[in-house]
Every structure is written in structure tokens, then in C-alpha cells.
C-alpha positions in Angstrom: 161.9 44.8 184.8 163.2 44.9 188.3 167.0 44.9 188.7 169.0 44.1 191.8 172.5 45.5 192.1 175.0 44.4 194.8 175.9 47.8 196.1 177.9 47.2 199.3 181.1 48.3 197.6 180.0 51.8 197.4 179.4 52.0 201.1 183.2 52.2 201.8 186.0 54.6 200.9 185.7 54.5 197.1 188.5 53.6 194.7 188.4 52.3 191.2 185.8 49.5 191.2 183.6 51.4 193.7 183.7 54.6 191.7 182.7 52.8 188.6 179.5 51.4 190.2 178.7 54.7 191.9 179.1 56.8 188.7 177.0 54.3 186.8 174.3 54.3 189.4 174.0 58.0 189.5 173.4 58.1 185.7 170.9 55.3 185.8 168.9 57.4 188.4 169.1 60.4 186.0 167.8 58.1 183.3 164.6 57.6 185.4 165.4 54.0 186.4 165.4 54.4 190.2 162.0 52.7 190.6 163.4 49.6 188.8 166.5 49.4 190.9 166.9 47.5 194.3 170.3 48.0 195.9 171.5 45.1 198.1 174.0 45.8 200.8 175.1 45.3 204.3 174.1 48.4 206.4 171.8 51.3 206.2 173.4 54.2 204.5 172.3 57.9 204.0 174.0 58.3 200.6 171.6 59.9 198.1 171.5 56.9 195.9 169.8 54.9 198.7 167.2 57.7 199.1 166.1 57.3 195.5 166.3 53.5 195.0 164.8 50.7 197.0 167.2 48.7 199.1 167.4 45.4 200.9 169.9 44.6 203.6 171.9 41.4 203.8 171.2 39.9 207.2 174.2 39.3 209.5 174.7 35.6 210.2 177.3 34.3 212.7 180.2 31.9 211.8 181.1 33.9 208.7 178.0 32.8 206.9 176.7 36.3 206.1 177.8 36.2 202.5 177.2 32.5 201.9 173.6 32.4 203.3 172.6 36.0 204.0 173.3 37.3 200.5 171.2 34.6 198.7 168.4 35.3 201.2 168.5 39.1 200.6 168.6 38.5 196.8 165.3 36.3 197.2 163.7 39.0 199.4 164.5 41.7 196.7 162.2 39.9 194.3 164.1 41.0 191.2 164.3 39.7 187.6 168.0 40.4 187.0 170.8 40.9 189.4 174.1 42.6 188.6 177.2 41.5 190.4 179.4 44.7 189.7 182.6 42.9 190.4 183.7 39.3 191.3 184.4 38.3 194.9 184.6 34.7 196.1 182.1 35.6 198.9 179.3 36.1 196.3 179.6 32.6 194.8 176.8 30.9 196.7 174.1 33.2 195.0 175.0 31.7 191.6 174.0 28.3 192.9 171.1 29.2 195.3 169.3 31.9 193.4 168.6 29.9 190.3 165.4 31.8 189.2 167.2 35.1 188.9 169.1 36.0 185.8 172.7 37.0 186.6 175.1 39.5 185.1 178.7 39.6 186.3 181.2 42.3 185.6 184.7 41.2 185.3 187.0 44.2 185.6 190.3 42.3 185.0 191.9 38.9 185.4 194.8 40.1 187.5 194.6 37.4 190.2 194.7 34.8 187.4 197.4 36.4 185.2 199.5 38.0 188.0 198.8 35.9 191.0 201.9 37.3 192.8 200.0 40.6 193.0 197.9 39.3 195.8 198.4 37.0 198.7 198.5 33.3 197.7 195.3 32.5 199.5 193.3 35.4 198.1 194.5 34.7 194.5 193.6 31.0 194.8 190.1 31.7 196.3 189.3 34.3 193.6 190.5 32.2 190.7 188.8 29.0 191.9 185.5 30.7 192.7 185.4 32.5 189.3 185.9 29.4 187.4 183.1 27.8 189.4 180.5 30.5 188.7 181.5 32.1 185.3 179.4 29.6 183.3 176.4 30.2 185.6 176.2 33.9 184.7 173.7 34.7 182.0 176.0 37.4 180.7 179.4 39.0 181.3 180.3 42.7 181.3 183.9 43.7 180.9 185.2 47.3 181.0 187.7 47.0 178.2 188.3 45.0 175.0 191.5 43.7 176.6 189.6 42.2 179.5 187.0 40.7 177.0 189.9 39.1 175.1 191.4 37.7 178.3 188.0 36.2 179.3 187.7 34.5 176.0 191.3 33.2 176.0 191.6 32.1 179.6 188.0 31.4 180.7 186.6 30.0 177.4 183.6 32.4 177.6 181.9 32.7 174.2 182.4 36.1 172.6 178.7 36.6 172.2 178.2 36.4 176.0 180.4 39.4 176.8 179.6 43.0 176.4 182.2 45.8 176.8 181.1 48.9 178.7 184.0 51.3 179.0 184.1 53.4 182.2 183.6 57.1 182.5 184.7 59.7 185.0 183.1 62.2 187.4 182.6 65.7 186.2 184.5 66.8 189.2 187.7 66.1 187.1 188.2 69.0 184.7 190.7 71.5 183.7 190.7 74.4 186.1 191.3 77.8 184.5 192.5 79.4 187.8 195.6 77.1 187.7 197.9 79.5 189.6 195.3 79.6 192.5 195.1 75.9 192.4 198.9 75.6 192.7 199.0 78.1 195.5 196.4 76.0 197.4 198.5 72.8 197.0 201.6 74.6 198.1 199.9 76.3 201.1 197.9 73.2 202.2 200.4 70.4 201.4 203.7 72.3 201.0 204.1 70.8 197.5 205.0 72.3 194.1 206.7 71.2 190.9 205.8 67.5 191.1 205.0 64.4 189.0 201.9 62.7 190.1 200.9 59.0 190.4 197.4 58.0 191.6 196.8 54.4 192.6 197.3 51.7 195.2 200.9 51.1 196.1 201.2 47.5 195.2 203.3 45.2 193.0 201.4 45.3 189.7 201.4 49.2 189.8 205.1 48.9 189.0 206.3 51.9 191.0 210.0 50.9 191.3 210.8 51.8 187.6 209.1 55.1 188.1 211.2 55.8 191.2 214.4 54.9 189.3 213.3 57.2 186.5 212.9 60.0 189.0 216.4 59.3 190.2 217.6 59.7 186.6 215.7 63.0 186.3 217.4 64.3 189.4 220.8 63.6 187.9 219.7 65.6 184.8 219.1 68.7 186.9 215.3 68.6 187.2 214.0 69.1 190.7 210.5 67.6 190.6 209.2 65.5 193.4 207.0 62.5 192.9 203.7 62.5 194.6 202.0 59.2 195.2 198.3 59.3 196.2 196.9 55.9 197.2 196.9 53.4 200.0 199.6 50.8 200.7 198.8 47.5 199.1 200.3 44.0 198.6 204.1 44.1 198.5 204.4 47.8 198.9 207.6 47.2 200.9 209.5 46.8 197.7 208.6 50.4 196.8 209.7 51.8 200.1 213.0 49.9 199.9 213.7 51.4 196.5 213.1 54.9 197.7 215.5 54.3 200.6 218.1 52.6 198.4 218.2 55.7 196.1 218.1 58.0 199.0 214.9 59.7 197.7 212.9 59.8 201.0 212.4 63.5 200.8 211.7 63.3 197.0 208.8 60.8 197.0 205.8 62.1 198.9 202.9 60.0 200.2 200.1 62.3 201.3 197.8 59.4 202.1 194.1 59.4 201.2 193.0 62.6 199.6 189.3 63.7 199.4 188.0 64.0 195.8 187.7 67.8 195.9 191.4 68.1 196.7 192.4 65.2 194.3 191.2 67.2 191.3 193.4 70.0 192.5 196.4 67.6 192.8 195.8 66.6 189.2 195.5 70.2 187.9 198.6 71.3 189.8 200.8 68.5 188.6 203.3 69.0 185.8 203.0 65.5 184.6 201.0 62.3 185.4 202.8 59.0 185.1 201.1 55.6 185.3 203.5 52.6 184.7 201.1 49.9 185.7 201.8 46.3 184.3 198.1 45.4 183.9 194.9 47.3 184.1 191.3 46.2 183.4 190.7 49.9 182.3 192.8 52.5 184.0 190.7 55.2 185.6 193.5 57.6 186.9 194.9 58.3 183.4 191.5 59.2 182.2 190.9 61.5 185.2 194.4 63.1 184.5 193.6 63.7 180.8 190.2 65.3 181.8 192.2 67.7 184.0 194.5 68.6 181.2 197.6 67.0 182.5 200.1 65.4 180.2 200.0 61.6 180.6 202.8 59.0 180.2 201.6 55.4 180.7 202.3 51.7 179.8 201.8 50.3 176.4 200.3 47.2 177.9 196.8 45.7 178.7 193.9 48.1 178.3 195.8 51.4 178.8 196.2 52.1 175.1 192.4 51.8 174.7 192.0 54.5 177.3 194.7 56.9 176.3 194.8 56.4 172.6 197.2 58.9 170.9 196.6 61.5 173.6 199.4 60.4 175.8 202.9 58.9 175.6 203.1 55.1 176.0 206.3 53.3 177.0 207.4 49.9 178.0 206.7 50.0 181.7 209.9 48.0 182.5 212.2 50.3 180.5 213.5 52.8 183.0 215.5 54.7 180.4 212.5 55.1 178.1 210.4 56.2 181.1 213.0 58.7 182.2 213.6 60.1 178.7 209.8 60.5 178.1 209.4 62.3 181.5 212.3 64.6 180.8 211.0 65.4 177.3 207.6 66.4 178.5 208.8 68.4 181.5 211.2 70.5 179.4 209.0 71.0 176.3 206.1 73.5 176.8 204.8 73.0 173.2 204.6 69.2 173.9 202.8 69.9 177.2 200.2 72.0 175.4 199.7 69.4 172.8 199.2 66.6 175.2 196.9 68.7 177.4 194.6 69.6 174.4 194.6 66.0 173.1 194.0 64.6 176.6 191.0 66.8 177.2 189.5 65.9 173.8 190.2 62.2 174.4 188.6 62.2 177.8 185.3 63.6 176.4 184.8 60.2 174.6 184.1 58.6 178.0 181.3 59.3 180.4 179.3 57.5 183.1 176.2 58.4 181.0 177.5 56.1 178.2 178.4 53.4 180.7 175.0 53.5 182.3 173.1 53.4 179.0 175.1 50.5 177.7 174.8 48.6 181.1 171.0 49.1 181.1 170.8 47.7 177.6 172.6 44.6 178.9 170.0 44.3 181.7 167.1 44.5 179.1 168.8 42.1 176.7 169.3 39.5 179.5 165.8 39.9 180.9 164.3 39.4 177.5 166.4 36.3 176.6 
């Protein structure tokens, strides 16, 4: 069996979706599957995964036709039995119509553009939703990364339950509890001039629901705690509301945006934090809370979407729109060392239930199942 994987997303600065593909690919290579994998992308890349797998380049075609014509051409040239689209983008739709002889697997991470269209520009949400509905019944199988997304696909896209497999995500071994925690805190203070902080990791956009967290920080300040809020992630759609809330509450010096942080420092930011808070309205999975638990940091997150599946009873879950509940939970964790230890131990234990190895094994089983069907 020869498998093609659309890999262009790992050739950029990696965030959630990109990380999930890269982690899965690395484990598939460790499983000895590299000879069976052809990676399909836009430009030559020196990343180690491309040294171990075959690759085919998507030819550049003028007039914005690269994805619509170039991608199906590259897929034909790859000569594969099964192709995996590791996330949905409207630019990939033509392959579902033109490459009829290849069996197709589509990973749907979430239905955010469908359920929360205001989280994106109107044009992007419309193109994403329209194209997904066009191609979803042309996929031979669907992968989702949580039971919640599977349920959403059944409910909103009428996909039969038997045609969907859930493959929960894992996390990189880079994310772990560091024993030399005082040295790590000293490094963060020396390098970034930060200490005593609450951490959020994720794109600054509407659905991440940062305004309630900022209001909760304001309440913490009134109670006498002096923690800052560190927000690590790029600026996304409607981030202006977040900046306006910070200014309204005069917290410009209390909410810190260090920008993009390389992974080797990100794990230090997790370890040096006193608390990780993730009040997102909707997640297909929720990788940052998992990384935080792996690093032994107490986690507070939303009681919505897939987040309870990830955190289980190892964190505190609250209504993400309830500022008082959020502030009370933050205050309780930050002032109770016994609770901190309990959440740390439970978080580390919970994180061990997830791994890229498990994700890769289950994904490869889907490839085999579809190829034999």
C-alpha cells in the first residue's frame, strides 16, 4: 500500500494542526512506514521527514490555479493507493473530483467555521463551509480528533457514524515536567523579564475567549495577587477586542505578549508558569492544555466542546463565560499549594494517556482499512 499525505502545512511555522501532522508523521516513520509514504507539498524542504519519505512537488500554475490544477496533477504523479488530507481547506476541493481512482481520507479537526462563523472573516467561513459540504461525501473515510467533533460531523454534516474514526492527538516529548524548576524560572526571568505569571498559549482570536480571562485577571489584582498574564500566540481574527479590554481595564503592563516562542523555550514557559488557563469556547481537541498537563502545570479550562475529553478530572473546568467562576478558580489554585500539587500529579498522569505513537498507529489502521475496502 502506497499512501500520499498532503504535507505542505508542516513546511510553515507550526501551530496546532501542523504539529499534529508532524508528530504523527515522525511516529509513522519510526513504525517503518517511510517507504510507503509519499509527501505532497509545494517547495523542496530539508526537514528530516522529507529525507526519509518520498515526496512530490505541486507545480506552480499562474492565475491562482496551483491548488485547483497543480494539486490533482501532483496527486496523479505520486501514484498512491490512498491519499490523506490532514485538514480541510477549500483549495483542496478539486482533488476530490479529479482524482477519482485514489481513495481519500479527510481529517476534520473541528467545525468551527460552521458553528462559529463569526470566528473568521465572512468570506473565509463561507468558502470553507461550502467546499466541505461539496466534498465530504466524496471522502472514503473521515478522521476526527475527538468524540465531540465526530458527534458534530454526524449531527451537522449527516456523515454516517461508521464512516468516522476518532484518533486523539498526542504531544511532543519535549513537553515534560522539568526537575530543575528554579533554574527554569531563573532563565525565564533573565531572558524575558517575567516571573509569577498565569499562562495562555494559543492564537489571539474571538473563539479563544480571552476577554473573560482578562477580566478575571483584573479581579485577581483586586484580591491582592500580583500575577501577570502571559499570552503566547499570534494575533488572529478580531484580536482588537482583546487589546481594547486590556486598555479599558488599564492592564497594559499586566498582560504580556512575547510573540512567537521557539519550542525549546515554550516548554520552559509552561514549566515556569504558576497556572495555565484556557477559556476557549470551542476546540476540536485542545493541544495546549495537554502540553501544560505534561509539564506539570495546574490547568483551568472550559467545560465545553472537546476539552473535557482531553483534561478529564485532571484539571478544573468552568463555564468560559463566567468571569466570577474563572476568577474564583484561579484564586483558589494560586493560593492553595496542596491543590497545585494534586493538579500537577493528576495532569502528568492524564497526559501519559496520549501520544503521537497512538495517533500514528490508529491513523495507519484507517489507511489499511480504506485501502482494503
